[in-house]
C-alpha positions in Angstrom: -0.1 -0.2 0.0 1.7 3.3 -0.9 1.7 6.2 1.4 -1.2 8.2 0.2 -3.2 4.9 0.7 -2.2 4.3 4.2 -2.7 7.9 5.3 -6.1 7.6 4.0 -6.7 4.4 5.4 -5.7 5.7 8.5 -8.0 8.5 8.6 -10.8 6.3 8.4 -9.8 4.1 10.7 -10.7 7.1 13.2 -13.8 8.2 12.0 -15.4 6.1 14.7 -13.0 7.7 17.2 -13.9 11.4 16.2 -17.5 10.6 15.5 -18.1 9.5 18.8 -16.8 12.5 20.4 -19.2 14.5 22.5 -19.5 18.5 22.0 -17.3 19.3 24.7 -15.1 17.1 24.0 -14.5 18.6 20.6 -14.9 22.1 21.5 -11.9 21.4 24.1 -9.9 20.2 21.4 -10.4 23.1 19.3 -9.4 25.4 22.0 -6.3 23.3 22.5 -5.5 23.8 18.6 -6.1 27.7 19.0 -3.8 27.9 21.4 -1.4 25.5 20.2 -1.1 28.1 16.8 -0.7 31.0 18.7 1.8 29.4 20.9 4.2 28.0 18.0 3.4 31.1 15.7 7.4 31.8 15.9 8.2 28.1 14.4 5.1 28.2 11.9 6.2 31.8 10.5 9.7 30.5 10.2 8.5 27.5 7.9 6.5 30.0 6.0 9.5 31.7 5.5 11.1 28.8 3.7 7.9 28.3 1.4 8.2 32.5 0.8 11.8 32.3 0.2 11.2 29.2 -2.5 8.7 30.8 -4.0 10.0 34.6 -4.4 9.4 34.5 -8.0 5.9 33.9 -8.1 2.8 36.5 -8.4 2.4 39.0 -6.1 -1.4 37.7 -5.6 0.2 34.0 -5.0 2.7 35.5 -2.5 -0.4 37.3 -0.6 -2.2 33.9 0.0 0.7 31.9 0.8 2.1 34.6 3.4 1.7 34.0 7.2 1.9 36.4 10.3 1.5 37.0 13.6 -2.2 38.7 13.0 -3.4 35.9 10.6 -2.4 33.1 12.5 -4.1 34.9 15.2 -7.0 34.8 12.8 -6.7 31.3 12.2 -6.9 30.3 16.2 -9.8 33.0 16.2 -11.6 31.0 13.3 -11.2 28.1 15.5 -12.6 29.9 18.6 -15.9 30.9 16.7 -16.4 27.2 15.9 -16.4 26.3 19.8 -19.2 29.1 20.1 -21.5 27.6 17.1 -23.8 24.9 17.8 -22.8 21.3 17.3 -24.9 20.0 14.0 -24.0 16.5 14.7 -27.0 14.4 16.2 -29.6 17.6 14.9 -32.7 15.6 14.3 -34.0 17.9 11.3 -37.4 16.1 10.6 -39.6 13.5 12.8 -42.8 11.9 11.6 -44.7 8.6 12.1 -45.2 6.6 8.9 -48.4 5.2 8.0 -46.7 1.3 8.8 -46.8 3.0 12.6 -43.1 3.2 13.4 -41.6 6.4 13.8 -38.9 8.3 11.4 -36.2 10.5 12.1 -34.0 12.6 10.0 -30.9 13.2 11.8 -27.2 14.9 10.7 -24.3 12.6 10.8 -20.7 13.0 9.6 -19.7 12.6 6.1 -16.6 10.3 7.2 -13.1 10.8 5.7 -13.1 14.7 4.1 -9.8 15.3 1.6 -8.9 18.5 0.9 -6.4 19.1 -2.4 -5.3 22.9 -2.0 -2.4 25.7 -3.3 -0.6 28.1 -1.5 -3.2 28.7 1.4 -1.7 27.6 4.7 -4.9 29.0 6.3 -6.6 26.3 5.0 -4.9 23.6 6.9 -6.4 25.0 10.4 -9.6 25.8 9.0 -10.1 21.9 7.3 -9.3 20.7 10.8 -11.4 22.7 12.8 -14.2 22.3 10.5 -14.0 18.6 10.5 -12.8 18.2 13.9 -16.5 19.8 15.0 -18.6 17.8 12.7 -16.9 14.5 13.9 -15.5 13.9 10.3 -11.7 12.1 9.6 -9.6 14.7 7.1 -6.9 14.1 4.9 -4.9 16.9 3.8 -3.2 17.7 0.6 -1.6 21.2 0.1 1.2 21.8 -2.8 4.6 21.8 -2.6 4.8 25.6 -2.6 3.6 25.7 1.4 4.2 22.1 2.6 6.5 23.8 5.4 3.7 26.0 6.6 1.1 23.0 6.2 3.3 20.5 8.0 4.3 23.3 11.0 0.7 23.4 11.6 -0.4 20.2 11.7 2.4 19.4 14.0 1.3 22.4 16.3 -2.4 20.6 16.4 -1.8 17.2 16.5 1.1 17.6 19.5 -1.2 19.5 21.4 -4.0 17.1 21.4 -1.6 14.3 21.8 -0.2 16.1 24.8 -3.8 16.2 26.4 -5.2 12.4 25.7 -6.5 12.9 22.7 -5.6 10.7 19.7 -5.0 12.9 16.6 -5.3 10.3 14.1 -8.1 11.6 12.5 -5.8 14.2 11.2 -3.5 13.1 8.3 -1.1 15.3 6.0 -0.3 14.0 2.6 3.7 15.1 2.1 3.9 13.6 -1.4 3.1 16.9 -3.3 3.7 15.0 -6.8 1.1 14.9 -9.4 1.0 10.9 -8.9 -0.1 11.3 -5.4 -2.8 14.0 -5.8 -3.7 11.5 -8.9 -4.0 8.4 -6.1 -5.9 10.3 -3.8 -8.6 11.2 -6.2 -9.0 7.5 -7.1 -9.3 6.7 -3.1 -12.8 5.8 -2.7 -12.3 2.8 -0.8 -11.1 5.2 1.9 -12.4 8.8 1.4 -16.1 9.7 1.5 -15.8 13.3 0.1 -12.9 15.3 -1.8 -12.9 19.3 -2.1 -10.1 21.0 -4.3 -9.3 24.6 -3.0 -7.3 26.8 -5.4 -7.2 27.7 -8.8 -9.5 27.0 -11.7 -7.4 24.9 -13.2 -6.9 23.0 -10.3 -10.7 22.5 -9.5 -11.2 21.6 -12.9 -8.5 18.8 -12.7 -10.2 17.1 -9.5 -13.5 17.5 -11.0 -12.3 15.9 -14.5 -10.0 13.2 -12.7 -11.4 12.3 -9.8 -13.4 9.1 -8.7 -14.2 10.7 -5.3 -17.0 12.4 -4.9 -16.2 15.9 -5.3 -17.6 19.0 -3.7 -16.9 22.0 -6.2 -15.1 25.4 -5.1 -15.2 27.8 -7.5 -13.3 30.8 -9.0 -14.4 33.7 -8.5 -15.2 36.4 -11.7 -17.5 38.9 -9.8 -19.3 41.2 -11.1 -20.7 44.7 -9.8 -24.1 46.2 -11.8 -24.4 49.9 -11.0 -28.1 50.6 -11.9 -30.0 53.6 -13.6 -30.9 54.6 -10.0 -28.0 53.9 -8.2 -26.6 56.2 -5.4 -23.2 57.2 -6.9 -21.1 57.4 -3.7 -22.8 54.5 -2.1 -21.6 52.3 -5.7 -18.1 53.9 -5.6 -17.4 52.9 -1.9 -18.8 49.1 -2.8 -17.1 49.1 -5.9 -13.3 50.5 -4.5 -13.6 48.1 -1.5 -14.6 45.0 -3.7 -11.8 45.7 -6.0 -9.1 46.9 -3.4 -9.6 45.4 -0.2 -7.8 42.3 -0.9 -7.7 41.7 -5.0 -5.8 38.3 -5.0 -9.1 36.6 -3.5 -12.0 34.9 -5.0 -15.0 37.1 -3.8 -12.7 40.3 -5.3 -14.4 42.5 -7.8 -13.1 41.4 -11.4 -15.9 43.0 -13.5 -18.2 46.2 -13.7 -21.2 46.6 -15.4 -23.0 50.3 -15.7 -26.2 51.2 -16.7 -26.1 53.1 -20.2 -28.1 55.7 -18.2 -25.7 56.1 -15.6 -22.6 55.5 -17.7 -22.1 59.4 -18.8 -22.2 60.3 -15.2 -20.8 57.4 -13.4 -17.7 56.0 -15.4 -15.6 58.9 -15.5 -15.6 59.2 -12.0 -15.1 55.4 -11.1 -12.6 55.2 -13.9 -10.7 58.1 -12.1 -11.1 56.6 -8.6 -9.6 52.8 -9.9 -6.8 54.3 -11.8 -5.6 56.6 -8.7 -5.5 53.1 -7.0 -3.5 51.7 -9.6 -6.0 49.7 -10.9 -6.1 48.6 -14.7 -9.1 49.7 -16.1 -10.3 47.8 -19.5 -13.9 48.0 -21.5 -16.4 47.7 -24.1 -16.3 50.4 -26.7 -18.9 52.8 -25.1 -16.9 52.5 -22.2 -13.6 53.6 -23.9 -15.6 56.4 -25.7 -16.4 57.9 -22.4 -13.0 57.3 -21.1 -10.4 57.7 -23.3 -7.7 56.4 -21.6 -9.3 52.8 -20.7 -8.0 50.3 -22.8 -10.1 47.9 -24.8 -11.3 45.0 -23.4 -11.1 41.7 -25.0 -13.7 38.8 -25.0 -11.4 36.8 -22.8 -11.2 39.6 -20.5 -14.7 39.2 -19.6 -14.0 35.5 -18.6 -10.9 36.1 -16.6 -10.4 36.3 -12.7 -7.6 38.7 -12.5 -6.8 38.0 -8.9 -4.6 41.3 -9.4 -5.1 45.3 -10.0 -7.5 44.8 -13.2 -10.9 45.2 -14.1 -13.0 44.8 -16.9 -15.9 47.4 -17.8 -19.1 47.0 -19.7 -21.9 49.7 -20.4 -25.1 47.4 -20.4 -29.2 48.4 -21.7 -30.4 47.9 -17.7 -31.1 44.9 -15.3 -32.2 42.2 -17.6 -28.7 42.4 -20.1 -26.5 42.5 -16.8 -28.0 39.3 -15.5 -27.4 37.7 -19.1 -23.7 38.9 -19.1 -23.1 38.2 -15.5 -24.4 34.4 -16.5 -22.6 34.3 -19.4 -19.3 35.5 -18.2 -19.0 34.7 -14.6 -18.4 31.5 -12.5 -21.5 31.5 -10.5 -19.9 32.8 -7.3 -20.7 36.5 -5.8 -22.4 39.4 -7.6 -23.7 42.7 -6.7 -26.4 45.1 -7.6 -26.5 48.5 -6.7 -29.7 50.5 -7.3 -32.2 52.4 -5.1 -35.1 50.5 -7.4 -36.4 47.4 -5.3 -37.7 46.1 -8.3 -34.5 46.1 -10.4 -32.6 44.6 -7.3 -35.7 41.7 -6.9 -34.5 41.0 -10.9 -31.4 41.2 -10.4 -31.2 38.6 -7.0 -34.0 36.3 -8.5 -32.3 35.7 -12.0 -28.4 36.0 -11.5 -27.3 32.5 -11.4 -24.5 32.6 -8.5 -23.9 31.5 -4.7 -24.2 34.9 -3.6 -26.1 37.7 -4.7 -26.2 41.0 -3.2 -28.1 44.4 -3.0 -26.1 47.3 -2.4 -23.4 45.5 -0.3 -19.5 44.3 -0.9 -18.9 41.0 -2.3 -15.9 40.4 0.0 -18.6 39.4 2.4 -18.7 35.9 0.7 -16.7 34.1 3.9 -17.8 31.6 6.1 -16.5 34.2 9.3 -18.5 36.9 7.7 -21.5 34.5 7.2 -21.3 33.6 10.8 -20.4 30.2 10.2 -16.5 30.3 11.7 -14.1 29.3 9.8 -15.2 27.8 6.2 -14.0 25.0 3.8 -14.5 27.2 0.7 -17.0 28.8 -1.6 -18.8 25.8 -3.3 -20.2 27.1 -6.8 -22.0 24.0 -7.7 -25.5 23.2 -6.5 -25.8 19.6 -5.6 -25.7 19.2 -1.4 -23.6 22.4 -0.4 -23.9 25.9 -2.3 -21.8 28.9 -0.8 -19.8 29.9 2.1 -19.3 26.0 3.4 -19.4 25.7 7.3 -20.3 22.9 9.5 -24.1 21.8 8.4 -22.4 21.6 4.9 -19.7 19.0 6.3 -22.6 16.7 7.0 -24.6 14.0 6.0 -28.0 12.5 6.8 -29.2 9.2 8.4 -32.7 8.1 9.1 -33.4 6.3 12.7 -36.5 4.2 12.6 -37.9 3.1 15.9 -40.8 0.6 15.9 -42.6 -2.2 18.1 -42.7 -5.4 15.6 -44.2 -4.1 12.2 -43.5 -6.1 9.4 -44.4 -5.3 5.8 
């Protein structure tokens, strides 16, 4: 048996152990890991420095996601503490009824089993995944990229050491250090031991996992996120939302990548927003109408409208109303997060109902598409699919159901 299979088998063996833990025990374990992250922040940052040095030539958005510091480690620990405060979903009775045959049926929430995560240079995912799986009674198999291997190993070692030193078996957490493509392919075929596989990273990684995996996949998505400025928009509000969405952290999946402006508002609003974006160093590319209004804007290509830039760049298009805006989003978007900025409730309702994305906002920044901001504590990622989980994946999204039937000798 290969090392990948051995680690998955070990995680499977511990499903019963972690699944049987009480809420109090799981919360104690989360507290131990949160404290361990803070206590070991110096060694984790040192390991992260090695990863950063080995990837110094990579793009800025890549390094931003890879980098750890005391604040980011504290945020990781705080995310685990938020999970402590949240209700334990395991054992929750979702429905209960008496069937025609006379027996009672309970639909209850149970763990998924073994959750494997394939992710790129995002060491915060390591802590988030451990915490979410722990709280939901799942074993977890972590397979990060080689770019973050030192960081991931340091985080896992801190967590597992804290658990073992306090009488808990940390075997429900397994880290795959084989970062080869062959190792990843082996994990994707490991149906015997892995119940669910979640990819988190670039569009290329996600597509590869979806196409190659024989294990069930929950698909997280790239974020080609849109803002639509409607005819009745408050321009001050629109500028504030757009600048926040584009600039607050350009390298993340809920950052704005495309701006749509109603034709009746374009002459007044486009020069203002293009100037504001340009002053912040954002490259603006746009349609022919945009270029005619703002000659300094570069022409956009068809590919630009499909692109998740993850950088200081944004595409702009003038549209004829909310219907065209919704159609544009549904054609070019990635079903992640979109916002309409308007004072017209009818336009907002149309946009909210007809845009096919996991999160659709009215007069609010797309940067809020996040498990922590939604009140879920940490998150496993943003699901852009429609089966089982959609949007930020918190605790309930990492569970399945079981039907418990209580009878008294009934036969069919």
